[in-house]
C-alpha beads as a LAMMPS data file, in Angstrom:
LAMMPS data file: protein, C-alpha beads

244 atoms
243 bonds

1 atom types
1 bond types

-500.0 500.0 xlo xhi
-500.0 500.0 ylo yhi
-500.0 500.0 zlo zhi

Masses

1 110.0

Atoms # bond

1 1 1 212.709 -355.930 -377.136
2 1 1 210.665 -357.499 -380.104
3 1 1 213.797 -359.238 -381.681
4 1 1 214.274 -360.433 -378.006
5 1 1 210.853 -362.153 -377.975
6 1 1 211.160 -363.257 -381.207
7 1 1 214.025 -365.367 -380.465
8 1 1 212.141 -367.155 -377.275
9 1 1 210.550 -370.041 -377.231
10 1 1 206.488 -370.114 -375.785
11 1 1 207.953 -371.645 -372.449
12 1 1 210.485 -369.051 -372.272
13 1 1 208.038 -366.250 -372.642
14 1 1 205.816 -367.835 -370.224
15 1 1 208.418 -367.913 -367.933
16 1 1 209.819 -364.195 -368.110
17 1 1 205.858 -362.882 -368.163
18 1 1 205.507 -364.996 -364.770
19 1 1 208.902 -363.539 -363.487
20 1 1 207.642 -360.052 -364.051
21 1 1 204.375 -360.611 -363.061
22 1 1 204.100 -363.050 -359.782
23 1 1 205.662 -360.780 -357.155
24 1 1 203.093 -358.148 -358.132
25 1 1 200.101 -360.755 -357.829
26 1 1 201.661 -361.696 -354.485
27 1 1 201.470 -358.562 -352.833
28 1 1 197.575 -357.708 -354.342
29 1 1 196.862 -360.679 -352.719
30 1 1 198.306 -359.661 -349.318
31 1 1 196.460 -356.282 -349.601
32 1 1 193.636 -358.048 -350.498
33 1 1 193.864 -360.081 -347.266
34 1 1 194.193 -357.112 -345.137
35 1 1 190.785 -355.692 -346.165
36 1 1 189.080 -357.162 -343.547
37 1 1 185.926 -355.413 -343.117
38 1 1 184.365 -355.634 -346.571
39 1 1 186.245 -357.144 -349.795
40 1 1 186.294 -355.331 -353.279
41 1 1 184.712 -356.779 -355.942
42 1 1 186.734 -358.529 -357.956
43 1 1 185.647 -356.825 -361.176
44 1 1 186.716 -353.376 -359.858
45 1 1 189.966 -354.426 -358.749
46 1 1 190.939 -356.141 -362.175
47 1 1 189.836 -353.018 -363.823
48 1 1 192.392 -351.039 -361.638
49 1 1 195.007 -353.549 -362.277
50 1 1 194.220 -352.936 -366.156
51 1 1 194.228 -349.100 -365.588
52 1 1 197.464 -349.293 -363.851
53 1 1 198.993 -351.047 -366.853
54 1 1 197.534 -348.517 -369.240
55 1 1 199.272 -345.786 -367.168
56 1 1 202.320 -347.056 -367.943
57 1 1 202.280 -346.620 -371.791
58 1 1 200.763 -343.067 -370.821
59 1 1 204.023 -342.365 -368.450
60 1 1 206.371 -343.530 -371.180
61 1 1 204.904 -341.007 -373.911
62 1 1 205.372 -338.106 -371.314
63 1 1 208.593 -339.327 -369.990
64 1 1 210.082 -339.449 -373.375
65 1 1 209.037 -335.471 -373.978
66 1 1 210.059 -334.754 -370.564
67 1 1 213.471 -336.316 -371.250
68 1 1 213.850 -334.225 -374.367
69 1 1 213.127 -330.566 -372.711
70 1 1 215.044 -331.609 -369.640
71 1 1 218.281 -332.851 -371.511
72 1 1 218.157 -329.652 -373.778
73 1 1 217.501 -327.284 -370.895
74 1 1 220.096 -328.835 -368.440
75 1 1 222.585 -329.184 -371.300
76 1 1 222.109 -325.736 -372.074
77 1 1 223.461 -324.833 -368.147
78 1 1 226.026 -327.641 -368.432
79 1 1 224.512 -329.520 -365.331
80 1 1 226.693 -332.239 -363.963
81 1 1 225.612 -335.932 -364.052
82 1 1 224.313 -336.114 -360.454
83 1 1 221.913 -332.682 -361.365
84 1 1 220.759 -334.875 -364.360
85 1 1 220.010 -338.261 -362.063
86 1 1 218.428 -335.856 -359.251
87 1 1 215.908 -333.950 -361.957
88 1 1 215.218 -337.117 -363.959
89 1 1 214.422 -338.887 -360.644
90 1 1 212.045 -336.189 -359.986
91 1 1 210.408 -336.038 -363.353
92 1 1 209.563 -339.561 -363.146
93 1 1 208.297 -339.821 -360.370
94 1 1 206.099 -336.705 -361.101
95 1 1 204.748 -337.989 -364.113
96 1 1 204.337 -341.980 -363.064
97 1 1 202.664 -340.974 -359.745
98 1 1 200.130 -338.305 -361.984
99 1 1 199.334 -341.206 -364.375
100 1 1 198.174 -343.683 -361.537
101 1 1 196.610 -340.693 -359.873
102 1 1 194.608 -339.941 -362.429
103 1 1 193.068 -343.387 -363.334
104 1 1 192.570 -344.213 -359.529
105 1 1 190.117 -341.352 -358.920
106 1 1 189.005 -341.601 -362.397
107 1 1 187.755 -345.375 -361.863
108 1 1 186.729 -345.049 -357.696
109 1 1 185.838 -341.761 -356.715
110 1 1 182.381 -342.191 -357.469
111 1 1 181.915 -345.679 -356.970
112 1 1 179.703 -346.694 -354.370
113 1 1 182.067 -349.580 -353.349
114 1 1 184.258 -347.001 -352.087
115 1 1 182.589 -346.935 -348.577
116 1 1 185.522 -347.486 -346.153
117 1 1 188.957 -345.827 -345.921
118 1 1 190.997 -348.967 -346.132
119 1 1 189.304 -348.995 -349.771
120 1 1 191.421 -346.007 -350.641
121 1 1 194.763 -348.106 -350.244
122 1 1 193.149 -351.106 -351.595
123 1 1 192.507 -349.186 -354.747
124 1 1 195.844 -347.469 -355.005
125 1 1 197.877 -350.538 -354.569
126 1 1 195.918 -352.149 -357.610
127 1 1 196.902 -349.523 -360.096
128 1 1 200.281 -349.127 -358.768
129 1 1 201.119 -352.638 -358.726
130 1 1 199.148 -352.910 -362.561
131 1 1 201.923 -350.256 -363.272
132 1 1 204.738 -352.130 -361.968
133 1 1 203.757 -355.316 -363.483
134 1 1 203.684 -354.080 -366.879
135 1 1 206.794 -352.014 -366.293
136 1 1 208.687 -355.035 -364.925
137 1 1 207.578 -357.347 -368.247
138 1 1 208.977 -355.005 -370.217
139 1 1 212.445 -354.679 -368.149
140 1 1 212.657 -358.488 -367.742
141 1 1 211.974 -359.018 -371.691
142 1 1 214.814 -356.103 -372.341
143 1 1 217.526 -357.210 -369.883
144 1 1 216.820 -360.540 -369.086
145 1 1 215.838 -362.896 -366.185
146 1 1 218.725 -361.552 -363.989
147 1 1 216.923 -358.476 -363.415
148 1 1 213.556 -360.053 -362.353
149 1 1 214.774 -361.050 -359.079
150 1 1 216.313 -357.709 -357.979
151 1 1 213.276 -356.003 -359.274
152 1 1 210.783 -358.265 -357.243
153 1 1 212.624 -357.361 -354.102
154 1 1 213.278 -353.553 -354.416
155 1 1 211.307 -352.021 -357.345
156 1 1 207.871 -353.874 -357.012
157 1 1 207.515 -353.544 -353.300
158 1 1 208.660 -349.646 -353.980
159 1 1 205.555 -348.858 -356.072
160 1 1 203.287 -350.782 -353.400
161 1 1 205.093 -348.560 -351.012
162 1 1 204.633 -345.379 -352.781
163 1 1 200.521 -346.333 -353.520
164 1 1 199.921 -346.962 -349.633
165 1 1 200.748 -343.536 -348.981
166 1 1 198.403 -342.279 -351.666
167 1 1 195.867 -344.876 -351.006
168 1 1 195.680 -343.829 -347.271
169 1 1 195.608 -340.166 -347.894
170 1 1 192.865 -341.061 -350.670
171 1 1 190.745 -342.630 -348.239
172 1 1 191.092 -339.803 -345.703
173 1 1 190.220 -337.472 -348.879
174 1 1 186.977 -339.397 -349.413
175 1 1 186.010 -338.841 -345.612
176 1 1 186.115 -335.630 -345.668
177 1 1 184.160 -334.844 -348.737
178 1 1 181.273 -336.965 -346.844
179 1 1 181.786 -334.957 -344.227
180 1 1 181.394 -331.611 -345.860
181 1 1 185.037 -330.775 -345.314
182 1 1 186.137 -329.726 -349.117
183 1 1 189.291 -328.342 -347.680
184 1 1 190.236 -331.418 -346.007
185 1 1 188.887 -333.581 -349.261
186 1 1 191.618 -331.397 -350.912
187 1 1 194.577 -331.068 -348.655
188 1 1 194.725 -334.860 -348.250
189 1 1 194.348 -335.670 -352.089
190 1 1 197.268 -333.356 -352.535
191 1 1 198.864 -334.852 -349.890
192 1 1 198.324 -338.073 -351.126
193 1 1 200.123 -337.219 -354.467
194 1 1 203.134 -335.266 -353.207
195 1 1 204.046 -337.837 -350.805
196 1 1 204.072 -340.568 -353.131
197 1 1 206.189 -338.068 -355.715
198 1 1 208.422 -337.666 -352.985
199 1 1 208.995 -341.148 -351.722
200 1 1 209.703 -342.106 -355.731
201 1 1 211.536 -339.538 -356.710
202 1 1 214.204 -340.155 -353.669
203 1 1 213.906 -344.109 -354.231
204 1 1 214.918 -343.143 -358.036
205 1 1 217.421 -340.368 -357.667
206 1 1 219.357 -342.357 -354.749
207 1 1 220.101 -344.886 -357.266
208 1 1 220.559 -343.022 -360.137
209 1 1 223.104 -340.669 -358.568
210 1 1 224.970 -344.092 -358.035
211 1 1 227.540 -343.006 -355.658
212 1 1 228.699 -344.861 -352.056
213 1 1 226.725 -342.543 -349.836
214 1 1 223.856 -341.981 -352.444
215 1 1 223.693 -345.897 -352.397
216 1 1 223.708 -346.255 -348.561
217 1 1 221.033 -343.468 -348.660
218 1 1 219.279 -345.885 -350.641
219 1 1 219.326 -349.007 -348.816
220 1 1 218.603 -347.097 -345.324
221 1 1 215.418 -345.064 -347.147
222 1 1 214.105 -348.613 -348.497
223 1 1 213.960 -350.603 -345.453
224 1 1 212.876 -347.792 -343.158
225 1 1 210.260 -347.008 -345.815
226 1 1 209.464 -350.772 -345.768
227 1 1 209.012 -351.287 -342.397
228 1 1 207.025 -348.088 -341.842
229 1 1 204.719 -349.135 -344.777
230 1 1 203.610 -352.482 -343.383
231 1 1 203.127 -350.978 -340.018
232 1 1 200.854 -348.272 -341.539
233 1 1 198.816 -351.342 -343.544
234 1 1 198.270 -353.384 -340.544
235 1 1 197.323 -350.206 -338.726
236 1 1 194.857 -349.068 -341.202
237 1 1 193.368 -352.560 -342.003
238 1 1 192.694 -352.596 -338.097
239 1 1 191.229 -349.127 -338.070
240 1 1 189.206 -349.319 -341.190
241 1 1 186.283 -346.788 -340.452
242 1 1 183.110 -346.613 -342.495
243 1 1 182.835 -343.358 -344.774
244 1 1 179.690 -341.505 -344.213

Bonds

1 1 1 2
2 1 2 3
3 1 3 4
4 1 4 5
5 1 5 6
6 1 6 7
7 1 7 8
8 1 8 9
9 1 9 10
10 1 10 11
11 1 11 12
12 1 12 13
13 1 13 14
14 1 14 15
15 1 15 16
16 1 16 17
17 1 17 18
18 1 18 19
19 1 19 20
20 1 20 21
21 1 21 22
22 1 22 23
23 1 23 24
24 1 24 25
25 1 25 26
26 1 26 27
27 1 27 28
28 1 28 29
29 1 29 30
30 1 30 31
31 1 31 32
32 1 32 33
33 1 33 34
34 1 34 35
35 1 35 36
36 1 36 37
37 1 37 38
38 1 38 39
39 1 39 40
40 1 40 41
41 1 41 42
42 1 42 43
43 1 43 44
44 1 44 45
45 1 45 46
46 1 46 47
47 1 47 48
48 1 48 49
49 1 49 50
50 1 50 51
51 1 51 52
52 1 52 53
53 1 53 54
54 1 54 55
55 1 55 56
56 1 56 57
57 1 57 58
58 1 58 59
59 1 59 60
60 1 60 61
61 1 61 62
62 1 62 63
63 1 63 64
64 1 64 65
65 1 65 66
66 1 66 67
67 1 67 68
68 1 68 69
69 1 69 70
70 1 70 71
71 1 71 72
72 1 72 73
73 1 73 74
74 1 74 75
75 1 75 76
76 1 76 77
77 1 77 78
78 1 78 79
79 1 79 80
80 1 80 81
81 1 81 82
82 1 82 83
83 1 83 84
84 1 84 85
85 1 85 86
86 1 86 87
87 1 87 88
88 1 88 89
89 1 89 90
90 1 90 91
91 1 91 92
92 1 92 93
93 1 93 94
94 1 94 95
95 1 95 96
96 1 96 97
97 1 97 98
98 1 98 99
99 1 99 100
100 1 100 101
101 1 101 102
102 1 102 103
103 1 103 104
104 1 104 105
105 1 105 106
106 1 106 107
107 1 107 108
108 1 108 109
109 1 109 110
110 1 110 111
111 1 111 112
112 1 112 113
113 1 113 114
114 1 114 115
115 1 115 116
116 1 116 117
117 1 117 118
118 1 118 119
119 1 119 120
120 1 120 121
121 1 121 122
122 1 122 123
123 1 123 124
124 1 124 125
125 1 125 126
126 1 126 127
127 1 127 128
128 1 128 129
129 1 129 130
130 1 130 131
131 1 131 132
132 1 132 133
133 1 133 134
134 1 134 135
135 1 135 136
136 1 136 137
137 1 137 138
138 1 138 139
139 1 139 140
140 1 140 141
141 1 141 142
142 1 142 143
143 1 143 144
144 1 144 145
145 1 145 146
146 1 146 147
147 1 147 148
148 1 148 149
149 1 149 150
150 1 150 151
151 1 151 152
152 1 152 153
153 1 153 154
154 1 154 155
155 1 155 156
156 1 156 157
157 1 157 158
158 1 158 159
159 1 159 160
160 1 160 161
161 1 161 162
162 1 162 163
163 1 163 164
164 1 164 165
165 1 165 166
166 1 166 167
167 1 167 168
168 1 168 169
169 1 169 170
170 1 170 171
171 1 171 172
172 1 172 173
173 1 173 174
174 1 174 175
175 1 175 176
176 1 176 177
177 1 177 178
178 1 178 179
179 1 179 180
180 1 180 181
181 1 181 182
182 1 182 183
183 1 183 184
184 1 184 185
185 1 185 186
186 1 186 187
187 1 187 188
188 1 188 189
189 1 189 190
190 1 190 191
191 1 191 192
192 1 192 193
193 1 193 194
194 1 194 195
195 1 195 196
196 1 196 197
197 1 197 198
198 1 198 199
199 1 199 200
200 1 200 201
201 1 201 202
202 1 202 203
203 1 203 204
204 1 204 205
205 1 205 206
206 1 206 207
207 1 207 208
208 1 208 209
209 1 209 210
210 1 210 211
211 1 211 212
212 1 212 213
213 1 213 214
214 1 214 215
215 1 215 216
216 1 216 217
217 1 217 218
218 1 218 219
219 1 219 220
220 1 220 221
221 1 221 222
222 1 222 223
223 1 223 224
224 1 224 225
225 1 225 226
226 1 226 227
227 1 227 228
228 1 228 229
229 1 229 230
230 1 230 231
231 1 231 232
232 1 232 233
233 1 233 234
234 1 234 235
235 1 235 236
236 1 236 237
237 1 237 238
238 1 238 239
239 1 239 240
240 1 240 241
241 1 241 242
242 1 242 243
243 1 243 244
């Protein structure tokens, strides 16, 4: 990738970065606008975006290690291509959502600005889209502008969708903690993480299997998930509750 960048002019580099980042910025602005009761500080949101980008690097390291183990184990049992794809997608979902969740909780759980349930969605989306933006930059520079539109339509919104589910449960978990419900807190945190992992793994897995049936499943899943997520955002914004 460094070789490709070195052969580009300044204008081309800027265009590639914009093509990769602008879709994430648009979705972050959308979520920011939906936070109707009390806007979150810009400095905090910027830090969350940067933490999301850092989580990309952490995920890459963990995925390389996981792939090494995965290949060794599955090769020994003579697993087929579909099994490789499903296991790989599951590992990617587990690792990437764990990295996002780590920075989300580290940066926001004890932050005094976390005082409304919709804040959980805002925070999770900014971390996730920071992750997606850096990942997208890497893809666009490696594979060219031809992937930019496809990822803008599919991959970037998908990362936001996973995080909306995580963030909705995250906000409920904080509300449970404030009310002294420790069990509810843990169940919501776990549900948020596992839901994001499941959606992420299914999204990637249907693409990686790459059969006619899996592609049909992918597009049906993506359409239903997208419609559901935007409804969730509207309802969560309207029903935003103070955490007290």
